[in-house]
C-alpha positions as CSV (number, residue, x, y, z in Angstrom):
1,X,23.1,5.5,-21.8
2,X,26.0,5.0,-19.4
3,X,27.2,1.5,-19.0
4,X,27.6,-0.1,-15.5
5,X,30.8,-1.8,-14.6
6,X,29.6,-3.3,-11.2
7,X,27.3,-6.3,-11.2
8,X,23.6,-5.8,-10.4
9,X,23.5,-8.6,-7.8
10,X,26.3,-7.7,-5.5
11,X,26.4,-9.5,-2.1
12,X,28.3,-6.5,-0.5
13,X,25.1,-4.4,-0.7
14,X,23.2,-6.5,1.8
15,X,20.8,-4.8,4.3
16,X,21.2,-6.1,7.8
17,X,17.8,-5.0,9.0
18,X,18.7,-1.4,9.8
19,X,16.0,0.2,7.5
20,X,15.3,0.6,3.9
21,X,18.1,0.9,1.3
22,X,17.9,1.8,-2.3
23,X,19.6,-1.4,-3.5
24,X,20.6,-4.4,-1.5
25,X,21.3,-7.2,-3.9
26,X,20.0,-10.7,-4.0
27,X,18.6,-12.5,-0.9
28,X,21.1,-14.8,0.8
29,X,20.1,-18.5,1.0
30,X,17.9,-19.2,4.0
31,X,19.4,-22.0,6.0
32,X,17.8,-21.6,9.4
33,X,14.7,-20.2,11.0
34,X,16.6,-17.1,12.2
35,X,17.6,-16.4,8.5
36,X,13.9,-16.8,7.5
37,X,12.7,-14.5,10.3
38,X,15.3,-11.8,9.4
39,X,14.4,-11.9,5.7
40,X,10.7,-11.9,6.6
41,X,11.0,-8.8,8.7
42,X,13.0,-7.0,6.0
43,X,10.5,-7.8,3.3
44,X,7.5,-7.0,5.6
45,X,9.0,-3.6,6.5
46,X,9.3,-2.8,2.8
47,X,5.8,-3.9,2.0
48,X,4.3,-1.8,4.8
49,X,6.4,1.1,3.7
50,X,4.9,0.8,0.2
51,X,1.3,-0.2,0.9
52,X,0.7,1.7,4.1
53,X,-0.2,5.0,2.5
54,X,-2.4,3.3,-0.1
55,X,-4.3,1.4,2.7
56,X,-4.7,4.6,4.7
57,X,-6.2,6.4,1.6
58,X,-8.5,3.5,0.8
59,X,-9.9,3.3,4.4
60,X,-10.2,7.1,4.6
61,X,-12.1,7.3,1.3
62,X,-14.7,4.7,2.2
63,X,-15.0,5.8,5.8
64,X,-15.7,9.3,4.7
65,X,-18.5,8.0,2.4
66,X,-20.0,6.0,5.2
67,X,-20.0,8.9,7.6
68,X,-21.4,11.3,5.0
69,X,-24.2,8.8,4.3
70,X,-25.0,8.5,8.0
71,X,-25.3,12.2,8.5
72,X,-27.3,12.7,5.3
73,X,-29.8,10.2,6.7
74,X,-30.5,12.6,9.5
75,X,-31.3,15.5,7.2
76,X,-33.9,13.8,5.0
77,X,-34.8,11.0,2.6
78,X,-34.1,13.0,-0.6
79,X,-30.6,14.0,0.7
80,X,-29.9,10.4,1.7
81,X,-30.9,9.2,-1.8
82,X,-28.6,11.7,-3.4
83,X,-25.6,10.7,-1.2
84,X,-26.3,7.0,-1.8
85,X,-26.3,7.6,-5.6
86,X,-23.1,9.5,-5.4
87,X,-21.4,6.8,-3.2
88,X,-22.5,3.9,-5.4
89,X,-22.5,5.3,-8.9
90,X,-20.1,8.1,-9.1
91,X,-17.5,6.7,-6.7
92,X,-17.7,3.3,-8.5
93,X,-17.3,5.0,-11.8
94,X,-14.2,6.9,-10.7
95,X,-12.8,3.7,-9.3
96,X,-13.5,1.8,-12.5
97,X,-11.7,4.5,-14.5
98,X,-8.6,4.2,-12.3
99,X,-8.5,0.4,-12.9
């Protein structure tokens, strides 16, 4: 394993709000509301970048289940029961396995 000569927390690697960087160092002390707002925007941008795709997948998965169940209700009661079992049991089981 190669050794690093530069420190991990380097103040020269600061992000000035121009997008995501691979490494930016430690957060500077917050001394004013403008500093707080700048750091809040930087961290919020990072969180949305990481959680946005997961939120989209979550909403899409459950929306698709709800739409399928609504259309199965128009076909018949047996089909609606089958879709309801799939949505509640099998989808819940697959979610439980992921956790």
